[in-house]
PLY file of the C-alpha trace (Angstrom):
ply
format ascii 1.0
element vertex 88
property float x
property float y
property float z
element edge 87
property int vertex1
property int vertex2
end_header
0.05 0.00 -0.03
1.34 3.39 -0.90
0.99 6.24 1.46
0.41 9.74 0.33
2.65 12.54 1.50
2.85 16.23 0.67
5.62 18.55 0.38
5.12 22.30 0.63
7.82 24.49 -0.74
7.65 27.97 0.34
8.62 30.53 -2.30
7.76 33.62 -0.22
9.13 34.13 3.22
8.71 37.62 4.72
10.02 38.35 8.25
8.90 41.37 10.25
10.75 42.14 13.47
9.43 44.22 16.22
11.87 45.21 19.09
9.01 46.28 21.38
7.70 44.80 24.52
7.07 41.25 23.23
4.01 39.21 23.63
3.59 36.68 26.50
3.25 33.03 25.30
-0.37 32.73 26.52
-1.32 35.91 24.52
0.41 34.67 21.17
-2.54 32.92 19.56
-4.98 35.72 20.75
-3.28 38.36 18.72
-4.60 36.73 15.52
-8.25 36.97 16.80
-10.59 39.79 15.64
-10.52 42.97 17.62
-7.89 41.62 20.11
-5.61 44.32 21.66
-3.36 43.94 24.70
-4.29 46.76 27.04
-2.52 45.34 30.15
0.99 46.80 29.58
2.36 50.12 30.67
3.32 50.88 27.05
-0.14 50.08 25.65
-1.57 53.34 24.10
-5.23 54.24 24.53
-5.79 54.92 20.89
-4.84 51.78 18.89
-6.18 50.34 15.73
-9.18 48.18 15.43
-7.38 44.96 16.29
-8.09 43.59 12.77
-4.63 43.79 11.06
-3.18 40.48 12.18
-6.43 38.62 11.84
-6.82 39.80 8.20
-3.20 39.09 7.40
-3.28 35.62 8.65
-6.60 34.95 6.81
-5.25 36.19 3.57
-1.91 34.15 4.02
-4.14 31.07 4.67
-6.24 31.82 1.64
-3.15 31.66 -0.45
-2.07 28.29 1.18
0.38 29.81 3.65
0.45 30.98 7.20
1.92 33.50 9.63
4.10 32.19 12.42
4.82 34.36 15.49
7.91 33.97 17.76
7.98 36.49 20.71
9.72 36.98 23.97
8.54 39.37 26.66
10.89 42.50 26.97
12.73 41.36 23.76
10.28 41.81 20.93
8.44 39.75 18.38
9.02 38.16 14.94
6.33 37.51 12.48
7.06 35.13 9.68
4.77 35.16 6.63
5.02 31.95 4.62
3.75 31.68 1.06
3.80 28.48 -0.91
5.29 28.01 -4.33
2.64 27.31 -6.93
3.71 24.53 -9.41
0 1
1 2
2 3
3 4
4 5
5 6
6 7
7 8
8 9
9 10
10 11
11 12
12 13
13 14
14 15
15 16
16 17
17 18
18 19
19 20
20 21
21 22
22 23
23 24
24 25
25 26
26 27
27 28
28 29
29 30
30 31
31 32
32 33
33 34
34 35
35 36
36 37
37 38
38 39
39 40
40 41
41 42
42 43
43 44
44 45
45 46
46 47
47 48
48 49
49 50
50 51
51 52
52 53
53 54
54 55
55 56
56 57
57 58
58 59
59 60
60 61
61 62
62 63
63 64
64 65
65 66
66 67
67 68
68 69
69 70
70 71
71 72
72 73
73 74
74 75
75 76
76 77
77 78
78 79
79 80
80 81
81 82
82 83
83 84
84 85
85 86
86 87
């Protein structure tokens, strides 16, 4: 019996670094939800965006067969990696 496997080759890889306050591990998946904003930090501003930017970005990446990966460390910053697959 043959098994089926898939290989995804990513043609596009875009990395965005932020040297800000970082995102706690328990909050990292939440930042991709609609209208989510972290207001519990001293550096959080009262006037932020709508909380839709990361949600829309991740949705678009997934619609193209890709994804957005987040790596973050509190007090060190965050790294967002946008992966887009190669179309063959």
